[in-house]
A tleap script that builds the chain and sets N, CA, C and O, in Angstrom:
source leaprc.protein.ff14SB
mol = sequence {
  NMET THR THR GLU PRO GLN VAL THR GLU LEU
  ILE LEU LEU THR VAL ALA GLY GLU GLN VAL
  GLY ASP LEU THR GLN ARG LEU ARG GLN ALA
  GLY PHE TYR SER THR MET ILE ASP SER ARG
  GLY GLY LEU VAL GLU GLU ARG THR SER THR
  LEU LEU ILE GLY ILE ASP ARG THR GLN ARG
  ALA ALA ALA LEU ALA ILE VAL ARG GLU THR
  CYS ARG ARG GLN THR ARG LEU VAL PRO ALA
  GLN LEU GLU ALA PRO SER LEU ALA TYR GLN
  PRO LEU MET ILE GLU THR GLU THR GLY GLY
  ALA VAL VAL TYR THR LEU PRO ILE GLU ALA
  PHE HIE ARG CLEU
}
set mol.1.N position { 19.466 0.921 26.108 }
set mol.1.CA position { 20.110 -0.235 26.714 }
set mol.1.C position { 19.166 -1.431 26.607 }
set mol.1.O position { 18.009 -1.362 27.021 }
set mol.2.N position { 19.677 -2.525 26.047 }
set mol.2.CA position { 18.871 -3.726 25.923 }
set mol.2.C position { 19.165 -4.656 27.086 }
set mol.2.O position { 20.273 -4.661 27.624 }
set mol.3.N position { 18.182 -5.433 27.468 }
set mol.3.CA position { 18.386 -6.380 28.561 }
set mol.3.C position { 18.855 -7.707 28.003 }
set mol.3.O position { 18.469 -8.106 26.904 }
set mol.4.N position { 19.685 -8.381 28.763 }
set mol.4.CA position { 20.188 -9.695 28.375 }
set mol.4.C position { 19.043 -10.698 28.416 }
set mol.4.O position { 18.228 -10.650 29.337 }
set mol.5.N position { 18.956 -11.600 27.449 }
set mol.5.CA position { 17.944 -12.647 27.531 }
set mol.5.C position { 18.258 -13.567 28.712 }
set mol.5.O position { 19.419 -13.730 29.089 }
set mol.6.N position { 17.233 -14.155 29.279 }
set mol.6.CA position { 17.413 -15.085 30.389 }
set mol.6.C position { 17.784 -16.449 29.808 }
set mol.6.O position { 16.933 -17.129 29.234 }
set mol.7.N position { 19.033 -16.848 29.954 }
set mol.7.CA position { 19.503 -18.131 29.443 }
set mol.7.C position { 19.953 -18.963 30.634 }
set mol.7.O position { 20.947 -18.651 31.289 }
set mol.8.N position { 19.199 -20.036 30.903 }
set mol.8.CA position { 19.521 -20.905 32.034 }
set mol.8.C position { 19.871 -22.321 31.607 }
set mol.8.O position { 20.346 -23.116 32.418 }
set mol.9.N position { 19.637 -22.644 30.323 }
set mol.9.CA position { 19.972 -23.971 29.818 }
set mol.9.C position { 20.539 -23.865 28.407 }
set mol.9.O position { 20.256 -22.927 27.662 }
set mol.10.N position { 21.340 -24.851 28.077 }
set mol.10.CA position { 21.880 -24.972 26.721 }
set mol.10.C position { 21.388 -26.287 26.146 }
set mol.10.O position { 21.643 -27.353 26.706 }
set mol.11.N position { 20.679 -26.207 25.024 }
set mol.11.CA position { 20.315 -27.414 24.291 }
set mol.11.C position { 21.391 -27.636 23.245 }
set mol.11.O position { 21.644 -26.774 22.403 }
set mol.12.N position { 22.013 -28.788 23.306 }
set mol.12.CA position { 23.045 -29.175 22.349 }
set mol.12.C position { 22.465 -30.372 21.615 }
set mol.12.O position { 22.194 -31.407 22.225 }
set mol.13.N position { 22.274 -30.236 20.301 }
set mol.13.CA position { 21.680 -31.352 19.572 }
set mol.13.C position { 22.391 -31.584 18.260 }
set mol.13.O position { 22.849 -30.651 17.600 }
set mol.14.N position { 22.473 -32.864 17.896 }
set mol.14.CA position { 23.053 -33.262 16.621 }
set mol.14.C position { 21.916 -33.773 15.754 }
set mol.14.O position { 21.123 -34.613 16.179 }
set mol.15.N position { 21.846 -33.258 14.543 }
set mol.15.CA position { 20.740 -33.558 13.642 }
set mol.15.C position { 21.288 -33.855 12.250 }
set mol.15.O position { 22.340 -33.343 11.870 }
set mol.16.N position { 20.567 -34.689 11.488 }
set mol.16.CA position { 20.970 -35.021 10.123 }
set mol.16.C position { 20.988 -33.765 9.260 }
set mol.16.O position { 20.119 -32.903 9.392 }
set mol.17.N position { 21.974 -33.663 8.383 }
set mol.17.CA position { 22.126 -32.499 7.526 }
set mol.17.C position { 20.909 -32.216 6.670 }
set mol.17.O position { 20.614 -31.057 6.378 }
set mol.18.N position { 20.193 -33.262 6.262 }
set mol.18.CA position { 19.011 -33.071 5.420 }
set mol.18.C position { 17.849 -32.445 6.194 }
set mol.18.O position { 16.907 -31.938 5.584 }
set mol.19.N position { 17.903 -32.474 7.522 }
set mol.19.CA position { 16.815 -31.943 8.342 }
set mol.19.C position { 17.154 -30.609 8.992 }
set mol.19.O position { 16.267 -29.939 9.521 }
set mol.20.N position { 18.400 -30.219 8.962 }
set mol.20.CA position { 18.821 -29.042 9.717 }
set mol.20.C position { 18.224 -27.746 9.173 }
set mol.20.O position { 17.928 -26.841 9.953 }
set mol.21.N position { 18.041 -27.632 7.872 }
set mol.21.CA position { 17.464 -26.410 7.304 }
set mol.21.C position { 16.054 -26.158 7.798 }
set mol.21.O position { 15.732 -25.055 8.239 }
set mol.22.N position { 15.211 -27.180 7.724 }
set mol.22.CA position { 13.840 -27.046 8.217 }
set mol.22.C position { 13.826 -26.774 9.712 }
set mol.22.O position { 13.046 -25.950 10.190 }
set mol.23.N position { 14.694 -27.469 10.456 }
set mol.23.CA position { 14.721 -27.290 11.901 }
set mol.23.C position { 15.115 -25.873 12.288 }
set mol.23.O position { 14.448 -25.252 13.115 }
set mol.24.N position { 16.192 -25.352 11.701 }
set mol.24.CA position { 16.615 -23.994 12.083 }
set mol.24.C position { 15.580 -22.955 11.679 }
set mol.24.O position { 15.400 -21.962 12.382 }
set mol.25.N position { 14.899 -23.167 10.560 }
set mol.25.CA position { 13.855 -22.237 10.143 }
set mol.25.C position { 12.695 -22.248 11.137 }
set mol.25.O position { 12.205 -21.188 11.527 }
set mol.26.N position { 12.256 -23.425 11.545 }
set mol.26.CA position { 11.144 -23.518 12.498 }
set mol.26.C position { 11.534 -22.971 13.863 }
set mol.26.O position { 10.722 -22.326 14.526 }
set mol.27.N position { 12.770 -23.222 14.289 }
set mol.27.CA position { 13.232 -22.678 15.570 }
set mol.27.C position { 13.255 -21.152 15.526 }
set mol.27.O position { 12.813 -20.494 16.468 }
set mol.28.N position { 13.772 -20.588 14.428 }
set mol.28.CA position { 13.842 -19.133 14.276 }
set mol.28.C position { 12.454 -18.509 14.292 }
set mol.28.O position { 12.241 -17.469 14.915 }
set mol.29.N position { 11.500 -19.153 13.598 }
set mol.29.CA position { 10.127 -18.650 13.572 }
set mol.29.C position { 9.498 -18.641 14.963 }
set mol.29.O position { 8.635 -17.813 15.252 }
set mol.30.N position { 9.930 -19.560 15.819 }
set mol.30.CA position { 9.407 -19.634 17.181 }
set mol.30.C position { 10.194 -18.751 18.150 }
set mol.30.O position { 9.886 -18.713 19.341 }
set mol.31.N position { 11.210 -18.040 17.644 }
set mol.31.CA position { 11.977 -17.135 18.493 }
set mol.31.C position { 13.226 -17.718 19.114 }
set mol.31.O position { 13.818 -17.105 20.002 }
set mol.32.N position { 13.643 -18.901 18.660 }
set mol.32.CA position { 14.871 -19.518 19.164 }
set mol.32.C position { 15.987 -19.267 18.160 }
set mol.32.O position { 15.785 -19.383 16.951 }
set mol.33.N position { 17.151 -18.928 18.663 }
set mol.33.CA position { 18.307 -18.703 17.801 }
set mol.33.C position { 19.367 -19.732 18.143 }
set mol.33.O position { 19.495 -20.148 19.295 }
set mol.34.N position { 20.126 -20.140 17.135 }
set mol.34.CA position { 21.092 -21.206 17.345 }
set mol.34.C position { 22.409 -20.897 16.660 }
set mol.34.O position { 22.494 -20.062 15.760 }
set mol.35.N position { 23.430 -21.599 17.120 }
set mol.35.CA position { 24.733 -21.600 16.474 }
set mol.35.C position { 24.919 -22.997 15.904 }
set mol.35.O position { 24.712 -23.985 16.609 }
set mol.36.N position { 25.310 -23.093 14.627 }
set mol.36.CA position { 25.420 -24.379 13.958 }
set mol.36.C position { 26.882 -24.725 13.683 }
set mol.36.O position { 27.670 -23.877 13.263 }
set mol.37.N position { 27.226 -25.995 13.933 }
set mol.37.CA position { 28.551 -26.538 13.637 }
set mol.37.C position { 28.337 -27.743 12.734 }
set mol.37.O position { 27.667 -28.696 13.130 }
set mol.38.N position { 28.901 -27.717 11.511 }
set mol.38.CA position { 28.743 -28.825 10.564 }
set mol.38.C position { 29.785 -29.907 10.810 }
set mol.38.O position { 30.901 -29.624 11.246 }
set mol.39.N position { 29.406 -31.155 10.524 }
set mol.39.CA position { 30.337 -32.276 10.637 }
set mol.39.C position { 29.856 -33.415 9.742 }
set mol.39.O position { 28.832 -33.295 9.070 }
set mol.40.N position { 30.594 -34.510 9.737 }
set mol.40.CA position { 30.226 -35.730 9.006 }
set mol.40.C position { 30.485 -36.901 9.938 }
set mol.40.O position { 31.373 -36.857 10.790 }
set mol.41.N position { 29.681 -37.959 9.757 }
set mol.41.CA position { 29.946 -39.125 10.579 }
set mol.41.C position { 28.876 -40.176 10.444 }
set mol.41.O position { 27.974 -40.068 9.613 }
set mol.42.N position { 28.988 -41.194 11.272 }
set mol.42.CA position { 28.026 -42.278 11.271 }
set mol.42.C position { 28.391 -43.359 10.278 }
set mol.42.O position { 29.418 -43.291 9.602 }
set mol.43.N position { 27.536 -44.349 10.204 }
set mol.43.CA position { 27.765 -45.509 9.350 }
set mol.43.C position { 27.896 -45.132 7.885 }
set mol.43.O position { 28.716 -45.709 7.171 }
set mol.44.N position { 27.108 -44.181 7.429 }
set mol.44.CA position { 27.109 -43.829 6.010 }
set mol.44.C position { 27.824 -42.508 5.737 }
set mol.44.O position { 27.638 -41.912 4.676 }
set mol.45.N position { 28.641 -42.046 6.687 }
set mol.45.CA position { 29.392 -40.798 6.524 }
set mol.45.C position { 28.493 -39.660 6.060 }
set mol.45.O position { 28.815 -38.934 5.119 }
set mol.46.N position { 27.387 -39.522 6.723 }
set mol.46.CA position { 26.378 -38.542 6.376 }
set mol.46.C position { 26.706 -37.188 7.018 }
set mol.46.O position { 27.294 -37.125 8.097 }
set mol.47.N position { 26.314 -36.107 6.333 }
set mol.47.CA position { 26.496 -34.767 6.883 }
set mol.47.C position { 25.571 -34.606 8.081 }
set mol.47.O position { 24.387 -34.938 8.010 }
set mol.48.N position { 26.111 -34.100 9.172 }
set mol.48.CA position { 25.320 -33.793 10.355 }
set mol.48.C position { 25.638 -32.376 10.793 }
set mol.48.O position { 26.646 -31.797 10.388 }
set mol.49.N position { 24.776 -31.833 11.618 }
set mol.49.CA position { 25.022 -30.518 12.184 }
set mol.49.C position { 24.743 -30.573 13.672 }
set mol.49.O position { 23.813 -31.244 14.119 }
set mol.50.N position { 25.552 -29.867 14.428 }
set mol.50.CA position { 25.322 -29.720 15.857 }
set mol.50.C position { 24.827 -28.303 16.085 }
set mol.50.O position { 25.451 -27.338 15.643 }
set mol.51.N position { 23.704 -28.184 16.778 }
set mol.51.CA position { 23.135 -26.875 17.093 }
set mol.51.C position { 23.303 -26.597 18.575 }
set mol.51.O position { 23.109 -27.480 19.410 }
set mol.52.N position { 23.662 -25.373 18.892 }
set mol.52.CA position { 23.736 -24.889 20.265 }
set mol.52.C position { 22.636 -23.847 20.419 }
set mol.52.O position { 22.614 -22.851 19.696 }
set mol.53.N position { 21.715 -24.078 21.368 }
set mol.53.CA position { 20.573 -23.183 21.545 }
set mol.53.C position { 20.482 -22.809 23.010 }
set mol.53.O position { 20.262 -23.672 23.860 }
set mol.54.N position { 20.650 -21.523 23.317 }
set mol.54.CA position { 20.509 -21.036 24.686 }
set mol.54.C position { 19.056 -20.679 24.957 }
set mol.54.O position { 18.451 -19.917 24.204 }
set mol.55.N position { 18.490 -21.231 26.039 }
set mol.55.CA position { 17.081 -20.994 26.354 }
set mol.55.C position { 16.898 -20.737 27.846 }
set mol.55.O position { 17.785 -21.008 28.656 }
set mol.56.N position { 15.743 -20.214 28.182 }
set mol.56.CA position { 15.284 -20.217 29.565 }
set mol.56.C position { 14.640 -21.578 29.784 }
set mol.56.O position { 13.986 -22.096 28.878 }
set mol.57.N position { 14.807 -22.165 30.954 }
set mol.57.CA position { 14.297 -23.528 31.171 }
set mol.57.C position { 12.799 -23.642 30.936 }
set mol.57.O position { 12.308 -24.737 30.659 }
set mol.58.N position { 12.063 -22.546 31.037 }
set mol.58.CA position { 10.620 -22.592 30.774 }
set mol.58.C position { 10.313 -22.789 29.294 }
set mol.58.O position { 9.180 -23.119 28.943 }
set mol.59.N position { 11.298 -22.595 28.422 }
set mol.59.CA position { 11.116 -22.760 26.982 }
set mol.59.C position { 11.488 -24.154 26.483 }
set mol.59.O position { 11.311 -24.457 25.303 }
set mol.60.N position { 11.999 -25.000 27.367 }
set mol.60.CA position { 12.512 -26.313 26.958 }
set mol.60.C position { 11.456 -27.147 26.230 }
set mol.60.O position { 11.737 -27.687 25.160 }
set mol.61.N position { 10.259 -27.263 26.782 }
set mol.61.CA position { 9.226 -28.103 26.167 }
set mol.61.C position { 8.890 -27.624 24.753 }
set mol.61.O position { 8.729 -28.439 23.845 }
set mol.62.N position { 8.784 -26.308 24.562 }
set mol.62.CA position { 8.458 -25.764 23.240 }
set mol.62.C position { 9.574 -26.053 22.241 }
set mol.62.O position { 9.298 -26.436 21.104 }
set mol.63.N position { 10.815 -25.875 22.644 }
set mol.63.CA position { 11.950 -26.130 21.742 }
set mol.63.C position { 12.039 -27.612 21.385 }
set mol.63.O position { 12.248 -27.955 20.221 }
set mol.64.N position { 11.884 -28.491 22.371 }
set mol.64.CA position { 11.981 -29.920 22.104 }
set mol.64.C position { 10.806 -30.420 21.260 }
set mol.64.O position { 10.964 -31.371 20.495 }
set mol.65.N position { 9.643 -29.802 21.385 }
set mol.65.CA position { 8.500 -30.175 20.549 }
set mol.65.C position { 8.810 -29.897 19.078 }
set mol.65.O position { 8.462 -30.695 18.207 }
set mol.66.N position { 9.458 -28.773 18.803 }
set mol.66.CA position { 9.844 -28.443 17.421 }
set mol.66.C position { 10.846 -29.467 16.896 }
set mol.66.O position { 10.749 -29.894 15.746 }
set mol.67.N position { 11.803 -29.861 17.729 }
set mol.67.CA position { 12.797 -30.864 17.316 }
set mol.67.C position { 12.103 -32.194 17.021 }
set mol.67.O position { 12.385 -32.823 16.001 }
set mol.68.N position { 11.205 -32.625 17.898 }
set mol.68.CA position { 10.492 -33.895 17.682 }
set mol.68.C position { 9.677 -33.881 16.388 }
set mol.68.O position { 9.672 -34.867 15.650 }
set mol.69.N position { 8.999 -32.786 16.113 }
set mol.69.CA position { 8.157 -32.686 14.916 }
set mol.69.C position { 8.979 -32.639 13.630 }
set mol.69.O position { 8.552 -33.157 12.598 }
set mol.70.N position { 10.146 -32.024 13.691 }
set mol.70.CA position { 10.948 -31.790 12.493 }
set mol.70.C position { 11.934 -32.912 12.204 }
set mol.70.O position { 12.194 -33.210 11.039 }
set mol.71.N position { 12.478 -33.526 13.213 }
set mol.71.CA position { 13.583 -34.487 13.052 }
set mol.71.C position { 13.107 -35.919 13.284 }
set mol.71.O position { 13.451 -36.543 14.287 }
set mol.72.N position { 12.335 -36.416 12.371 }
set mol.72.CA position { 11.827 -37.786 12.478 }
set mol.72.C position { 12.819 -38.757 11.842 }
set mol.72.O position { 13.468 -38.447 10.843 }
set mol.73.N position { 12.918 -39.945 12.450 }
set mol.73.CA position { 13.777 -40.987 11.899 }
set mol.73.C position { 13.071 -41.645 10.729 }
set mol.73.O position { 11.846 -41.760 10.710 }
set mol.74.N position { 13.859 -42.076 9.752 }
set mol.74.CA position { 13.309 -42.765 8.591 }
set mol.74.C position { 14.286 -43.842 8.153 }
set mol.74.O position { 15.483 -43.751 8.424 }
set mol.75.N position { 13.783 -44.847 7.484 }
set mol.75.CA position { 14.619 -45.936 6.981 }
set mol.75.C position { 14.824 -45.728 5.491 }
set mol.75.O position { 13.881 -45.407 4.767 }
set mol.76.N position { 16.059 -45.910 5.032 }
set mol.76.CA position { 16.337 -45.800 3.605 }
set mol.76.C position { 17.505 -46.700 3.237 }
set mol.76.O position { 18.258 -47.147 4.102 }
set mol.77.N position { 17.644 -46.959 1.942 }
set mol.77.CA position { 18.750 -47.760 1.434 }
set mol.77.C position { 19.877 -46.835 1.013 }
set mol.77.O position { 19.654 -45.833 0.333 }
set mol.78.N position { 21.088 -47.181 1.421 }
set mol.78.CA position { 22.257 -46.382 1.064 }
set mol.78.C position { 23.355 -47.323 0.593 }
set mol.78.O position { 23.393 -48.481 1.009 }
set mol.79.N position { 24.255 -46.841 -0.274 }
set mol.79.CA position { 25.358 -47.699 -0.707 }
set mol.79.C position { 26.331 -47.936 0.445 }
set mol.79.O position { 26.704 -47.005 1.159 }
set mol.80.N position { 26.732 -49.180 0.612 }
set mol.80.CA position { 27.710 -49.525 1.646 }
set mol.80.C position { 29.065 -48.957 1.253 }
set mol.80.O position { 29.394 -48.897 0.068 }
set mol.81.N position { 29.834 -48.548 2.219 }
set mol.81.CA position { 31.158 -47.984 1.959 }
set mol.81.C position { 32.206 -49.097 2.003 }
set mol.81.O position { 33.067 -49.117 2.882 }
set mol.82.N position { 32.124 -50.015 1.051 }
set mol.82.CA position { 33.057 -51.141 0.975 }
set mol.82.C position { 33.982 -50.967 -0.210 }
set mol.82.O position { 33.590 -50.432 -1.247 }
set mol.83.N position { 35.208 -51.420 -0.051 }
set mol.83.CA position { 36.148 -51.366 -1.165 }
set mol.83.C position { 36.472 -52.789 -1.584 }
set mol.83.O position { 37.251 -53.483 -0.932 }
set mol.84.N position { 35.865 -53.209 -2.678 }
set mol.84.CA position { 36.132 -54.542 -3.217 }
set mol.84.C position { 35.985 -54.462 -4.734 }
set mol.84.O position { 35.051 -53.827 -5.225 }
set mol.85.N position { 36.886 -55.091 -5.485 }
set mol.85.CA position { 36.825 -55.006 -6.947 }
set mol.85.C position { 35.496 -55.475 -7.518 }
set mol.85.O position { 35.016 -54.903 -8.497 }
set mol.86.N position { 34.889 -56.505 -6.928 }
set mol.86.CA position { 33.646 -57.045 -7.493 }
set mol.86.C position { 32.467 -56.099 -7.282 }
set mol.86.O position { 31.432 -56.257 -7.929 }
set mol.87.N position { 32.604 -55.126 -6.397 }
set mol.87.CA position { 31.509 -54.202 -6.119 }
set mol.87.C position { 31.637 -52.889 -6.881 }
set mol.87.O position { 30.874 -51.951 -6.647 }
set mol.88.N position { 32.603 -52.824 -7.792 }
set mol.88.CA position { 32.854 -51.574 -8.509 }
set mol.88.C position { 31.649 -51.133 -9.331 }
set mol.88.O position { 31.404 -49.934 -9.461 }
set mol.89.N position { 30.895 -52.073 -9.887 }
set mol.89.CA position { 29.772 -51.703 -10.740 }
set mol.89.C position { 28.416 -51.916 -10.067 }
set mol.89.O position { 27.429 -51.294 -10.457 }
set mol.90.N position { 28.362 -52.775 -9.076 }
set mol.90.CA position { 27.121 -53.061 -8.366 }
set mol.90.C position { 27.330 -52.809 -6.876 }
set mol.90.O position { 27.662 -53.739 -6.140 }
set mol.91.N position { 27.142 -51.566 -6.414 }
set mol.91.CA position { 27.375 -51.301 -4.993 }
set mol.91.C position { 26.362 -52.043 -4.129 }
set mol.91.O position { 25.183 -52.137 -4.471 }
set mol.92.N position { 26.831 -52.558 -3.025 }
set mol.92.CA position { 25.980 -53.236 -2.064 }
set mol.92.C position { 25.149 -52.186 -1.327 }
set mol.92.O position { 25.690 -51.212 -0.803 }
set mol.93.N position { 23.842 -52.391 -1.290 }
set mol.93.CA position { 22.959 -51.447 -0.613 }
set mol.93.C position { 22.596 -52.006 0.758 }
set mol.93.O position { 22.302 -53.193 0.894 }
set mol.94.N position { 22.619 -51.150 1.762 }
set mol.94.CA position { 22.219 -51.561 3.099 }
set mol.94.C position { 21.081 -50.660 3.577 }
set mol.94.O position { 20.983 -49.498 3.182 }
set mol.95.N position { 20.235 -51.213 4.425 }
set mol.95.CA position { 19.135 -50.454 4.996 }
set mol.95.C position { 19.617 -49.837 6.302 }
set mol.95.O position { 20.200 -50.523 7.141 }
set mol.96.N position { 19.376 -48.556 6.469 }
set mol.96.CA position { 19.803 -47.869 7.676 }
set mol.96.C position { 18.782 -46.814 8.075 }
set mol.96.O position { 18.010 -46.336 7.244 }
set mol.97.N position { 18.786 -46.457 9.344 }
set mol.97.CA position { 17.931 -45.375 9.815 }
set mol.97.C position { 18.692 -44.067 9.674 }
set mol.97.O position { 19.871 -43.981 10.018 }
set mol.98.N position { 18.011 -43.058 9.169 }
set mol.98.CA position { 18.606 -41.730 9.059 }
set mol.98.C position { 17.661 -40.740 9.721 }
set mol.98.O position { 16.522 -41.066 10.053 }
set mol.99.N position { 18.152 -39.544 9.901 }
set mol.99.CA position { 17.334 -38.510 10.513 }
set mol.99.C position { 17.316 -38.638 12.025 }
set mol.99.O position { 18.119 -39.358 12.619 }
set mol.100.N position { 16.386 -37.925 12.627 }
set mol.100.CA position { 16.313 -37.917 14.077 }
set mol.100.C position { 17.304 -36.932 14.668 }
set mol.100.O position { 17.999 -36.218 13.945 }
set mol.101.N position { 17.358 -36.905 15.966 }
set mol.101.CA position { 18.268 -35.986 16.647 }
set mol.101.C position { 18.742 -36.613 17.950 }
set mol.101.O position { 18.026 -37.398 18.574 }
set mol.102.N position { 19.951 -36.258 18.350 }
set mol.102.CA position { 20.479 -36.598 19.660 }
set mol.102.C position { 20.518 -35.296 20.435 }
set mol.102.O position { 21.149 -34.333 19.999 }
set mol.103.N position { 19.848 -35.254 21.587 }
set mol.103.CA position { 19.650 -33.999 22.309 }
set mol.103.C position { 20.228 -34.096 23.718 }
set mol.103.O position { 19.987 -35.068 24.434 }
set mol.104.N position { 20.991 -33.081 24.104 }
set mol.104.CA position { 21.494 -32.924 25.464 }
set mol.104.C position { 20.999 -31.576 25.979 }
set mol.104.O position { 21.014 -30.588 25.245 }
set mol.105.N position { 20.568 -31.532 27.218 }
set mol.105.CA position { 20.181 -30.272 27.844 }
set mol.105.C position { 21.102 -30.067 29.039 }
set mol.105.O position { 21.163 -30.907 29.937 }
set mol.106.N position { 21.815 -28.949 29.042 }
set mol.106.CA position { 22.814 -28.670 30.071 }
set mol.106.C position { 22.456 -27.401 30.836 }
set mol.106.O position { 22.002 -26.427 30.235 }
set mol.107.N position { 22.653 -27.398 32.145 }
set mol.107.CA position { 22.410 -26.167 32.903 }
set mol.107.C position { 23.497 -25.131 32.600 }
set mol.107.O position { 24.653 -25.483 32.363 }
set mol.108.N position { 23.119 -23.875 32.610 }
set mol.108.CA position { 24.057 -22.780 32.356 }
set mol.108.C position { 24.249 -21.990 33.652 }
set mol.108.O position { 23.285 -21.535 34.267 }
set mol.109.N position { 25.484 -21.841 34.043 }
set mol.109.CA position { 25.797 -21.083 35.259 }
set mol.109.C position { 25.709 -19.589 35.002 }
set mol.109.O position { 25.213 -18.834 35.838 }
set mol.110.N position { 26.193 -19.167 33.838 }
set mol.110.CA position { 26.166 -17.730 33.508 }
set mol.110.C position { 26.092 -17.566 32.013 }
set mol.110.O position { 26.614 -18.392 31.263 }
set mol.111.N position { 25.430 -16.479 31.564 }
set mol.111.CA position { 25.333 -16.169 30.157 }
set mol.111.C position { 25.679 -14.701 29.981 }
set mol.111.O position { 25.119 -13.843 30.664 }
set mol.112.N position { 26.606 -14.404 29.063 }
set mol.112.CA position { 27.017 -13.021 28.782 }
set mol.112.C position { 27.108 -12.841 27.288 }
set mol.112.O position { 27.680 -13.687 26.599 }
set mol.113.N position { 26.568 -11.778 26.777 }
set mol.113.CA position { 26.725 -11.427 25.360 }
set mol.113.C position { 27.710 -10.265 25.333 }
set mol.113.O position { 27.398 -9.174 25.810 }
set mol.114.N position { 28.887 -10.492 24.782 }
set mol.114.CA position { 29.945 -9.470 24.773 }
set mol.114.C position { 30.124 -8.881 23.412 }
set mol.114.O position { 30.971 -8.007 23.224 }
savepdb mol mol.pdb
quit
């Protein structure tokens, strides 16, 4: 008989698709497991992923440190999503911030693995 892990908080975070592979690998190496939901959005219609990570509240600092180290914001040029005949051959480039993470930490009333 295995014992249930102590899960008292849920970290819900949205991260850029280009960073999610490194992040999930580093989280797994540190003993954190996650559920990933893929999506698209933002100004440049970039791939993003939402991770759900159940933790004990004593693990919060360690998990968030991995997110901070892995998901750094960066500035880059991307083609603007404009539809105009004159831009068909010369797309307008805009500077935007990519990467980083949006993190929510929620209390968990109960955790059951069925």
